[in-house]
C-alpha positions as CSV (number, residue, x, y, z in Angstrom):
1,M,114.6,85.5,188.9
2,I,110.8,85.2,188.5
3,K,108.9,82.3,189.9
4,I,105.3,81.6,188.9
5,E,103.9,79.2,191.4
6,D,100.6,77.4,190.7
7,V,98.8,80.6,189.5
8,S,95.1,80.5,188.6
9,K,93.0,83.4,187.5
10,K,89.2,83.5,186.6
11,F,87.0,86.1,185.0
12,D,83.5,85.1,186.0
13,D,83.2,81.5,184.8
14,I,86.2,81.7,182.4
15,M,89.4,80.1,183.7
16,A,92.0,82.4,182.1
17,L,95.0,80.8,183.9
18,D,94.8,77.2,185.3
19,H,97.5,76.3,187.8
20,V,100.4,77.8,185.8
21,S,103.9,77.3,187.1
22,A,107.2,78.5,185.5
23,Q,110.6,79.9,186.3
24,I,112.3,82.8,184.4
25,N,116.0,83.1,184.9
26,E,117.9,86.4,184.9
27,K,119.7,87.8,181.8
28,S,117.7,85.7,179.4
29,I,114.9,86.5,177.0
30,F,111.8,84.6,177.7
31,G,109.2,84.1,175.0
32,L,105.6,83.5,176.0
33,V,103.6,82.0,173.2
34,G,100.2,80.3,172.9
35,T,97.0,79.8,171.1
36,N,94.4,82.6,170.9
37,G,92.9,83.1,174.3
38,A,95.5,81.0,176.0
39,G,96.1,83.6,178.7
40,K,99.3,85.3,177.7
41,S,98.2,88.8,178.4
42,T,96.5,87.8,181.7
43,L,99.7,86.1,182.8
44,L,101.7,89.2,182.1
45,R,99.3,91.3,184.1
46,V,99.4,88.9,187.0
47,M,103.2,88.9,186.9
48,S,103.1,92.7,186.9
49,G,100.9,92.8,189.9
50,V,98.1,94.5,187.9
51,L,95.7,91.5,188.5
52,K,95.5,89.4,191.6
53,P,95.3,85.6,191.1
54,E,92.6,83.5,192.7
55,S,95.4,81.1,193.9
56,G,99.1,80.8,193.7
57,R,101.6,83.7,193.6
58,V,104.4,85.4,191.5
59,L,107.7,86.1,193.1
60,I,110.2,88.5,191.7
61,D,113.7,88.0,193.3
62,E,111.9,86.0,196.1
63,M,109.5,88.9,196.8
64,P,105.7,88.6,196.1
65,V,104.7,91.0,193.4
66,W,101.1,91.7,194.5
67,E,100.8,95.0,196.3
68,N,104.5,95.1,196.9
69,P,106.1,98.4,195.7
70,Q,109.6,97.0,196.3
71,A,109.1,94.2,193.9
72,K,107.2,96.3,191.3
73,E,110.0,98.9,191.1
74,R,112.1,96.2,189.5
75,L,109.7,95.8,186.5
76,C,108.1,97.7,183.7
77,F,105.0,96.4,181.9
78,L,104.2,97.4,178.3
79,A,100.7,96.5,177.3
80,D,99.8,95.4,173.8
81,T,98.3,98.8,173.0
82,A,100.6,101.7,173.7
83,W,98.9,104.1,176.2
84,F,99.9,107.7,176.6
85,F,98.3,110.7,178.4
86,P,95.9,112.8,176.1
87,N,97.7,115.4,174.1
88,S,101.1,114.2,175.4
89,T,104.4,114.3,173.6
90,P,107.4,111.9,173.9
91,E,109.1,114.6,176.1
92,M,106.0,114.7,178.4
93,M,105.9,110.9,178.7
94,R,109.7,111.0,179.4
95,D,109.1,113.4,182.3
96,Y,106.3,111.2,183.7
97,Y,108.4,108.0,183.5
98,K,111.2,109.9,185.4
99,I,108.8,110.3,188.3
100,V,107.6,106.7,188.3
101,Y,111.0,105.2,187.6
102,P,113.8,107.0,189.6
103,E,116.5,105.3,187.5
104,F,115.0,106.4,184.2
105,M,117.7,107.1,181.6
106,S,116.6,110.5,180.2
107,G,119.7,111.1,178.1
108,R,119.5,107.7,176.5
109,F,115.8,108.2,175.8
110,D,116.5,111.5,174.0
111,D,119.4,109.9,172.0
112,L,117.2,107.0,170.9
113,L,114.4,109.3,169.9
114,A,116.8,111.1,167.6
115,K,118.2,107.8,166.2
116,F,114.6,106.6,165.6
117,D,113.8,109.9,163.9
118,L,110.9,110.6,166.4
119,D,110.0,114.2,167.1
120,P,110.1,114.7,170.9
121,K,107.8,117.7,170.8
122,R,105.1,116.2,168.4
123,K,101.9,115.1,169.9
124,L,101.7,111.3,170.2
125,A,98.1,111.3,169.0
126,T,99.4,112.2,165.5
127,F,101.9,109.3,165.5
128,S,101.2,106.1,163.5
129,K,100.6,102.8,165.3
130,G,104.2,101.7,164.7
131,M,105.7,105.0,165.8
132,K,103.6,104.8,169.1
133,K,104.9,101.3,169.6
134,Q,108.5,102.6,169.1
135,V,108.1,105.3,171.7
136,S,106.5,102.8,174.1
137,V,109.4,100.3,173.7
138,L,112.0,103.1,174.2
139,L,110.2,104.2,177.4
140,G,110.3,100.7,178.7
141,I,113.9,100.1,177.9
142,C,115.0,103.5,179.4
143,A,112.9,102.9,182.6
144,N,116.1,100.9,183.5
145,T,114.2,98.2,185.4
146,Q,115.6,94.7,185.7
147,Y,112.5,93.1,184.2
148,L,110.6,94.3,181.1
149,F,107.2,92.6,180.3
150,C,106.2,93.2,176.7
151,D,102.8,92.2,175.3
152,E,103.0,91.9,171.5
153,T,106.1,94.1,171.3
154,F,106.7,93.7,167.6
155,D,103.1,94.2,166.5
156,G,102.9,97.3,164.2
157,L,106.7,97.5,163.7
158,D,108.1,97.2,160.2
159,P,110.9,94.6,159.6
160,V,113.7,97.1,160.1
161,M,112.3,98.3,163.4
162,R,111.7,94.8,164.6
163,Q,115.4,93.9,164.1
164,T,116.4,97.2,165.7
165,V,114.3,96.5,168.8
166,K,115.8,93.0,169.1
167,S,119.3,94.5,168.9
168,L,118.4,96.9,171.7
169,F,117.2,94.1,173.9
170,A,120.4,92.2,173.2
171,A,122.6,95.2,174.0
172,E,120.7,95.8,177.3
173,I,121.4,92.2,178.4
174,M,125.1,92.6,177.6
175,N,125.4,95.9,179.5
176,R,123.2,95.5,182.6
177,K,120.9,93.2,184.6
178,F,118.0,93.0,182.1
179,T,115.4,90.2,181.5
180,P,112.7,90.8,179.0
181,V,109.6,88.6,178.9
182,I,107.9,88.8,175.4
183,A,104.4,87.6,174.8
184,S,103.6,87.1,171.1
185,H,101.5,85.2,168.7
186,S,104.1,85.6,166.0
187,L,106.5,82.7,166.6
188,R,108.8,83.7,163.8
189,E,109.4,87.1,165.4
190,I,110.7,85.7,168.7
191,E,112.4,82.5,167.5
192,D,115.7,84.3,166.8
193,I,115.9,86.3,170.0
194,C,114.4,84.1,172.8
195,D,116.5,81.8,175.0
196,H,113.6,80.2,176.7
197,I,110.0,79.5,175.6
198,G,106.8,79.0,177.6
199,L,103.9,77.5,175.7
200,L,100.4,78.3,177.0
201,H,97.2,76.5,175.9
202,K,93.7,77.1,177.4
203,G,95.0,78.7,180.5
204,G,97.6,76.0,181.3
205,I,101.3,75.9,180.5
206,L,102.3,72.9,178.3
207,F,106.0,73.5,178.8
208,A,108.6,76.1,179.7
209,K,112.0,75.1,178.2
210,D,115.3,76.3,176.9
211,L,114.7,76.8,173.1
212,D,117.8,74.9,172.0
213,E,117.1,72.1,174.4
214,M,113.5,71.9,173.1
215,K,114.7,71.7,169.5
216,L,117.2,68.9,170.5
217,G,114.3,66.9,171.9
218,I,112.0,67.0,168.8
219,H,113.0,66.0,165.3
220,K,111.5,66.1,161.8
221,I,112.4,63.2,159.6
222,Q,111.7,62.5,156.0
223,C,112.2,58.9,154.8
224,V,111.2,56.2,152.4
225,I,110.6,52.8,154.0
226,T,109.4,50.1,151.6
227,D,108.6,47.5,154.2
228,H,105.1,48.4,155.5
229,E,105.5,46.3,158.6
230,A,108.8,48.1,159.5
231,E,107.0,51.4,159.0
232,K,104.3,50.3,161.3
233,R,106.8,49.3,164.0
234,L,108.5,52.7,163.6
235,F,105.3,54.4,164.7
236,E,105.1,52.1,167.7
237,E,108.7,52.7,168.7
238,L,108.8,56.5,168.4
239,E,106.8,59.1,170.3
240,V,105.2,60.5,167.1
241,L,103.7,64.0,167.4
242,K,102.7,64.3,163.8
243,Q,103.0,62.2,160.6
244,E,102.2,62.8,156.9
245,K,102.7,60.5,153.9
246,R,102.7,61.6,150.3
247,G,103.3,58.8,147.9
248,S,106.2,56.8,149.4
249,L,107.7,59.8,151.2
250,L,106.9,59.7,155.0
251,T,107.4,62.8,157.1
252,V,107.4,62.3,160.9
253,I,107.8,64.8,163.8
254,A,108.8,62.7,166.8
255,R,110.0,63.3,170.3
256,G,113.3,61.8,171.6
257,S,117.0,62.1,171.4
258,Y,118.8,62.5,168.1
259,D,120.6,59.2,168.4
260,E,117.4,57.3,169.4
261,V,115.4,58.7,166.5
262,L,118.2,58.1,164.0
263,G,118.8,54.6,165.3
264,R,115.1,53.6,165.0
265,I,115.0,54.9,161.4
266,E,118.2,53.2,160.4
267,E,116.9,49.9,161.8
268,K,114.1,49.9,159.2
269,Q,116.7,50.0,156.3
270,P,115.1,53.0,154.5
271,L,115.9,53.7,150.9
272,F,116.3,57.3,151.9
273,Y,116.1,59.4,155.1
274,E,117.2,62.8,156.4
275,I,116.6,64.8,159.6
276,L,115.4,68.3,158.9
277,P,115.6,71.4,161.2
278,L,112.4,72.3,163.0
279,T,111.1,75.8,163.3
280,L,109.4,77.0,166.5
281,E,106.2,77.3,164.6
282,E,106.3,73.6,163.7
283,I,107.1,72.7,167.3
284,F,104.1,74.8,168.5
285,I,101.7,73.2,166.0
286,S,102.9,69.7,166.9
287,E,102.7,70.2,170.7
288,T,99.2,71.8,170.5
289,E,97.9,69.1,168.2
290,V,98.8,66.6,170.9
291,V,96.4,68.3,173.3
292,G,93.6,68.6,170.7
293,Y,94.2,72.0,169.0
294,D,94.3,70.5,165.5
295,I,94.0,72.7,162.5
296,K,92.2,69.9,160.7
297,N,89.4,70.2,163.3
298,L,89.1,73.9,162.6
299,I,88.5,73.7,158.9
300,F,84.9,73.2,157.8
């Protein structure tokens, strides 16, 4: 288990992380999403022990991660840009990872290279961005650590490779103690793989919740209510995150239980109504609009 306790991090006058707290349970896939400059990469580096926070701490299995080799040996951190030694090959990086990670799975790495059709003796400098990302992910998985921190894991991968990497993560969770933490700006890429989501905004965490639970607590409704007073009461009775009206069709995104939202709608005797499934992207936009990150304010 990873515990992030009231972590703050500054760069000069910029507050990159502002009293962030969250908990990441074992054998789950945690997605870290957020607005541009929200602090996702900084948080991963603090969790990895690369950066020291101004205040607060990160615990991995109850051990502080900062300057603690015993805690760090349980994690592997993959930065957003794949880094390799100059003139190195996948084989050379494999041998280096074997030194750093005693449990590194050399045989599995070689097998996966073959399956991904990656030449183990070819210089990595000649690989494409997507191929470098594949090698980086395979090194991270085969490091055989309990926790894998990934910054923009799917950036540069084609759709087939994205699904393949997701399948690899799922297989690792089934076969051993493995907890990936994935930071991404692409919500659609992590929606179908993550169990839990943490939403960062301006250095602070808006929420960290189970994805299914989060979807159960926010609903998208389309309805036609002819009584304007009843429609007005609906806005007062529901915790409305976003609303839009085109002609007589009203679309509302509201927080609350399914029964509560449905009951309030039915009380207004609508001519028509339906509750639609919400995507993670819609939840993200609704939640960030509440705190002032509104797309309408960004368009000139």
